[in-house]
KOLKEBA-909384 format. One record per residue (C-alpha): residue in one letter; x, y, z. Coordinates in pm, whole numbers, plus 32768, in hexadecimal, padded with zeros to 4 digits. Layout:
residues N
AXYZ
...
***
This chain:
residues 470
MCEB19D52C8C3
SCDF19C0EC94C
RCDF69AD7C848
LCC699AFCC857
LCC4E9C4CC7D7
LCD589C1CC6EB
LCC8B9B00C624
LCB509BD5C635
ICC229CD5C548
VCC6C9BF0C46D
LCB2E9B44C449
VCA8C9C6BC414
SCB829CDCC2FF
LCB309B87C23F
PCA599BBEC0F5
GC8F99B56C14B
LC91A9B9BC2C6
AC9249D0BC2F3
DC8039DC8C31D
EC7D29E93C1C3
PC7BF9D92C07C
EC8EF9DE3BF98
LC8B29E06BE35
PC97E9D0BBD3A
ACAAA9DAEBCD7
GCA729DA5BB69
VC9109E4FBBA7
RC9D19F4DBC7B
SCAC79FA7BB6A
VC9DC9FF2BA6B
LC935A0D7BB63
DCA66A18BBBB1
VCAD6A197BA3A
RC985A205B9E3
QC950A324BAE5
VC81DA278BB37
PC777A26EBCBA
DC72CA121BD53
SC613A18ABDDD
SC566A181BC95
LC5A69FF1BC7F
SC4FA9F0BBD16
LC5449D70BD23
YC4C89C17BD61
VC55A9AE0BD58
QC4F0998EBDFB
DC5779831BDC0
LC45C9769BD66
DC4D29636BDF0
SC4FA96A2BF5E
GC42397B1BF55
AC51398A0BFE6
VC52C99FBBF79
IC6D19A41BF1A
LC67D9BACBED2
RC5A59CC0BF01
WC5D19E16BEAF
NC4DC9F40BEE3
DC3E49E20BE8A
AC29C9E9CBF61
IC29D9FDBBE8A
AC176A002BD8A
RC228A050BC46
NC17DA072BAE3
PC1E99F20BA3D
GC1989F65B8E8
SC11C9E23B81D
IC1929D2CB933
IC04D9D86B9B8
KBFBA9C7CB8B4
LC03A9B84B98D
VBF249BC5BA80
TBE2B9BC4B970
TBEAF9A90B8C7
LBEC399D7BA06
ABD619A1FBA7F
ABCD399D8B93D
LBD97986CB942
DBD47982EBAB4
LBBCE9889BA8E
LBB7D981DB90B
GBC649723B909
PBD6996C0B7F3
ABC82961AB6F0
YBB8C9737B700
ABB1D97A4B5B4
WBA5198E1B54B
HB95D98BBB417
TB8BF998EB2F9
DB7669934B298
VB69C9951B133
YB5439959B0E3
VB4859938AF99
LB3749A1CAF95
GB2BE99A5AE71
DB273989EAD5A
VB384982CAC89
EB34B97B2AB25
DB465977DAA30
GB54F97F0AAD7
RB4A2992FAB2F
LB43E999DAC8D
DB3129A69AC60
GB3569B02ADBB
DB4669B88AE9F
LB5949AFEAF73
LB5AD9B29B0B0
IB70B9B25B160
KB7239B39B2CB
GB8569B2CB388
YB8B79AD5B4D5
GBA369B65B4FD
DBB039A7FB469
PBC6C9B4AB462
FBCE19AC4B33A
LBBD79AC6B216
VBD099B2DB128
TBCC69B41AFA3
EBD1099DFAF55
RBC219940B06F
VBAFF9A45AFEC
WBB4E99A6AE8C
QBB20984EAF35
LB9F29898AFE5
LB950992CAE7A
RB9D297EEADF0
QB8DD9737AEC7
VB7BD9821AE7C
RB81897ACAD06
QB8059651AD49
LB6999694ADB4
GB66296BBAC41
IB6499841AC4B
HB6F29906AB49
DB6409A29AB2F
IB5A19AFBAC44
EB4799BF5ABE4
GB4299C9BAD2B
DB5089D31AE3E
LB64D9CE8AF1A
LB59B9CE3B093
IB6CC9D29B197
DB6779CD9B2F8
DB7C19D2BB3FA
SB6CC9D44B514
FB7989C57B5E6
FB87B9D4DB65E
YB8079EACB691
AB87B9FCAB5B4
EB934A0A8B694
DB988A21EB645
HBAC7A221B5A3
DBBACA330B562
PBCD5A267B4A5
ABDBFA3A2B4B6
ABDB2A39FB62F
FBEE8A2E9B690
DBFE8A392B5AA
RBF3AA44DB48A
QBF5EA33CB386
PBDFDA2CFB333
LBE60A1D8B214
RBF3CA10EB2B9
ABEE09FABB2D5
YBF1E9FBCB45D
NBE1FA0AAB492
VBD08A001B403
ABBD39FB1B4EF
PBB429E75B538
NBA1C9DE2B47F
AB9579CA2B49B
LB96A9C7CB30F
LBAF59CF5B2E9
MBB349CA1B1A3
NBCDC9CC4B147
FBCFB9D9DB272
KBC589EA1B1A7
VBDBF9ECBB106
VBE069EF5AF88
RBF4E9ED1AEEE
YBFBB9FBBADD9
WC0AF9F59ACCE
FC19FA05AAC51
EC281A054AAEB
PC330A15CAA56
QC2B8A180A8B4
HC412A22FA856
DC373A286A6F8
SC270A352A78E
NC317A3C8A8DB
QC1CDA359A96C
VC19FA234AA99
RC0B8A109AA25
VBFE7A0B8AB64
WBF0E9F92ABD1
LBE2C9EF8ACDA
DBE629DCCAD83
PBD359D5BADB5
PBC8E9E39AC94
MBB869EE8AD3E
EBA6B9F9CAC38
NBA00A086AD61
LBB4EA112ADA6
TBBAAA247ACC2
VBD35A28DACAD
DBDB3A3DAAC2B
NBF11A3A6ABC3
RBFC7A4D7AB99
LC124A434ABA2
SC266A46FAACE
VC3A7A3CEAAA0
AC4EAA461AB3E
PC656A3C3AB09
GC70BA33DAC13
AC72EA210ACDF
CC5D7A13DAD72
RC608A1D6AEFE
GC573A2EEAFBA
YC436A2ECB098
QC301A254AFDB
RC3F4A268AE97
GC36DA3CEAE8B
IC1FCA373AE8A
SC102A457AF45
IBFA6A3B8AF62
SBE86A450AFE4
ABD1AA40CB003
NBBC4A4DFAFDD
EBADBA4ACB114
ABA15A37CB0BE
LBB4EA2DAB083
NBAE0A263AF11
RBBC5A346AE55
MBD49A332AE55
TBE47A43CADEF
LBFADA3DDAD76
SC08AA4E8AD48
GC219A509AD46
RC33BA4B9AC86
FC378A329AC87
PC4F0A2A4AC58
GC51AA21EAAEC
GC630A135ABAA
CC512A06DAC30
KC47C9F58AB53
LC35A9F1AAC47
YC2E89F8EAD9A
AC1AD9F30AE6D
MC10EA000AF77
DBFFB9F72B039
RBEF7A077B0A1
TBDA6A069B147
ABC64A0D6B073
LBAE4A118B061
SBA1AA0B1B191
HB9F49F5BB212
NB8B59EF3B165
EB91C9FA5B035
FBA4A9EF2B02B
AB9949DAFB05A
YB8C29E04AF3E
GB9DB9E58AE6A
LBAB19D2FAE88
FB9839C48AE61
LB9119CE7ACF6
SBA899CCFACA2
LBABF9B57AD00
WB96D9B0CAC82
RB98C9BB9AB22
EBADC9B41AB0E
SBA4699B5AB39
GB9669A18A9E5
GB8379A44AACF
EB74B9B97AAA8
FB6E49C6BAB9A
LB5C89D5FAB76
GB58E9DFEACC6
GB6259EBEADD8
WB6439EAEAF47
QB58F9EE6B07D
NB5E99EC4B1FE
VB4F29DE4B281
KB4AB9D16B3C0
AB4429B9FB366
DB3159B1BB3DF
DB35399FDB52A
DB27F98FCB48E
LB35A98F0B338
EB40E97C8B2E2
PB57B97FBB254
VB5C1973BB107
IB71D9744B147
RB7F6975FB2A4
FB95D97E8B23A
PBA4E9793B352
SBB8A9847B3B7
LBCC697B3B3EE
PBCE39743B55F
MBD46981DB68B
SBEA2978BB694
DBEDE980BB513
IBE3E9956B561
IBF0399C1B6D1
TC0499937B5E8
RBFE29A30B4E4
IBFB39B74B5F5
NC0E79B25B6C1
KC1F79AB5B5AF
HC1A09BF5B4E8
SC0FB9CCAB5E2
NBFC59CF1B522
NBECE9E1FB5DF
VBDA99DEFB525
MBDC29C9FB572
ABDD89CB9B6C9
RBCCA9DA0B6DC
QBBFE9CA2B64B
LBC4B9B9BB74B
LBBD39C8FB879
YBA959CD7B7CD
TBA599B78B783
LBA989B2DB923
SB9999C1CB96D
AB8939BA5B87A
EB8C59A32B8C4
VB8D99A4BBA48
LB7E69B55BA84
GB7119B71B949
EB70E9BFDB818
PB7589D10B7A5
GB8BB9D1AB807
TB94D9E57B879
EBAC79EB4B8CC
ABA4A9EF5BA2C
GB98D9DB0BA44
GBAE89D00B9D5
RBB9F9DCEBB09
EBA8B9D50BBEE
VBA939BEFBB8E
IBC1E9BF6BBB9
QBC219C96BD14
RBB329B6EBD8C
WBBFB9A99BCE2
LBD269AFABDAC
EBC7C9B0CBEFD
EBBE299A2BEBE
TBD3B9930BE66
GBDD099C4BF9C
LBED19A8ABED6
DBEFA9BE0BFAA
VBF2F9CB9BE7D
KBEFE9E2CBF39
ABFC89F18BE15
LBF029E7FBCEE
QBE809F7ABC2E
LBDFA9E9ABAEB
EBD699FD2BA1C
NBD1F9F24B89A
GBDE89DE7B8F8
ABEDA9E3DB7D9
GBFB29F21B85E
LBF89A049B77D
SBF64A123B89D
RBFDAA226B96A
EBF39A1D5BAAA
ABF6CA063BABB
RC02BA006BBE2
IC0D19EA0BC91
SC1F99E67BD63
AC3259D5ABD02
SC2AF9C8CBE51
DC1559C6CBDC9
MC1B99C04BC85
GC29E9B30BD1D
AC1629A7FBDD3
LC0A79A5ABCC2
LC1C499C9BBF1
EC1FE98BABD0C
YC052986FBCFF
AC05A984DBB93
WC18E9746BBD4
RC0E29658BCD6
QBFA99640BBD3
PBF55951FBB10
YBF739622B9BD
MC0BD9690BA0F
PC15D9611B8C7
EC04A96D9B7F4
YC0779818B8C2
VC21897F2B8D6
SC203979BB751
SC14498DFB6FC
LC26899C0B76A
AC38A9A28B65D
LC4A09953B66B
AC5ED99F3B6B8
GC69E9A62B55D
KC5AF9978B4A0
DC48999F5B45D
GC3629AF7B492
TC3CA9C5FB53B
LC5269B96B5BD
RC5989B4CB458
RC67B9C52B428
RC6D99C59B5A3
FC8109C08B67A
DC97E9C0EB608
DC9D09AF8B6F3
AC98B99BFB637
RC96998EEB7AD
LC81A9983B7BD
HC799991AB659
GC6889816B69E
SC6C99822B817
AC5AE9900B87F
HC4309935B823
LC3D99AABB84E
KC2F49BBBB81A
TC3669D0CB7C8
GC2B39E6BB821
SC32A9FC2B7AF
LC28FA125B796
DC324A26BB77C
DC40EA269B8D4
VC37DA0FAB91F
VC4379FC5B8FD
AC3E09E45B9AA
IC4199D07B969
AC3829BCABA0B
GC38C9A52B9E5
YC4619917BA4B
LC5D898CAB9FE
QC66B97A4BA2C
AC7DF97B5BAB0
RC91F9718BA71
SC8DF9628BB7C
GC78C95AFBB0F
RC6DC9677BBF9
RC5B69728BBA6
FC56298A6BC05
AC431999CBBE9
VC4D89AF1BB8D
VC45A9C48BB9E
TC4E29DA8BB63
LC41C9EE4BB2E
QC499A018BB07
NC400A171BAD8
HC518A2A5BAA4
EC514A3B4B980
DC5B1A30EB81E
IC5CEA1AEB8F7
HC548A12BB7B7
RC650A1AFB6E0
GC767A0A7B726
PC7BEA0A5B87F
GC68D9FE4B8FD
QC6E89EC6B822
EC8569EC5B89E
VC7D19E9BBA0A
QC6FF9D81B9A5
EC80A9CBAB8DA
AC8DF9CF7BA09
LC7FE9C81BB0A
LC7969B18BA1F
RC92D9AE9BA05
WC9259AF3BB73
VC7F99A05BBBF
YC8839919BAAA
EC9B798EDBB7D
RC90A9876BCBF
***
């Protein structure tokens, strides 16, 4: 055998020089032990300093990414609207105010604020009180026309219509349309005390719970909750463990406008004000001038809440906002997808495998490839708003969806990552700083039966350990 032929054989056998890529040993070990086919896995790792891609594995295959699709929605919003962009909620006083009494209606118009939670609604109403209004004789008028109220079945995705993640977008979304139910056993009467936060006078709760002996455990602590068609009457049944001191459960209730009215009524009366009217859905005249323009948190804070905690309804609000701001109101889901597709073309990002769906990842139809996600991560890394984008991701082992992840302490604090998980779907994408100080973009996508039950996370940790040692 000639020396030249021997040299060629040796070179081809060296890692990284063979025609076919090789999986890191730790990843291969997990797949073998868990008996998961390597065809279910896509990987993409890029050195952001040199631009070199150091690992590819099935990276061009379009897979369901779960919630890491939020990285696309939040990146487009950050790029198009900017980190300082803010939503606003407008208030109009339609009538005369005399001696603290409004002889007329109060109109509130929403512009899609994704984080108009109870505390911030209280701040908004405090500004109304500062106008000298204590009592209101008219109605609460609600304008949510900035978004188009599309038909939405909250049970369509997983037959869980009362879960907060299934809430539809709305231009006047208040507190994510979610009520927190508090439960406390009353041992002397064998009953369970239930109260709501926020209290909602237009929501009826039929409490049929009883107390059962036992420790505070079990699915939903034995509580079953069901609703009538209008979502304005909730029935609670089951046997609540007496070992529980307090237990809380978050569930959606009412329609969007009824929820806004109920929250308004609760907070207004809690502050000592009188309200005598009902509510109406209207569209404000264009020539009206608001007396209050209440700003939201800035975009940089909003995307942090979306990505760190994987908030689905906030991500969908963002998609509708892109539609309304770029294409004109009312914002729609389809319009948001169109805006992002145009943005990808204008920035030169050739993301061929993308199917965005609702922009949140709560979908069986959403798709992206690992290499396409990697290209988006690299694009974001080169932008001036890179610090805001990276810091919006969960910090490994420290906060958000990664607070309780990773047995390997070396990974704690070394990576900013977005997780994705559905039945039979696990994914992770983001940035990792290796022991050497080099920075890498990392993407894993895995679709396989029961992969979400543990094996997928083991694969992810094995890959991140391998990257950390580069």
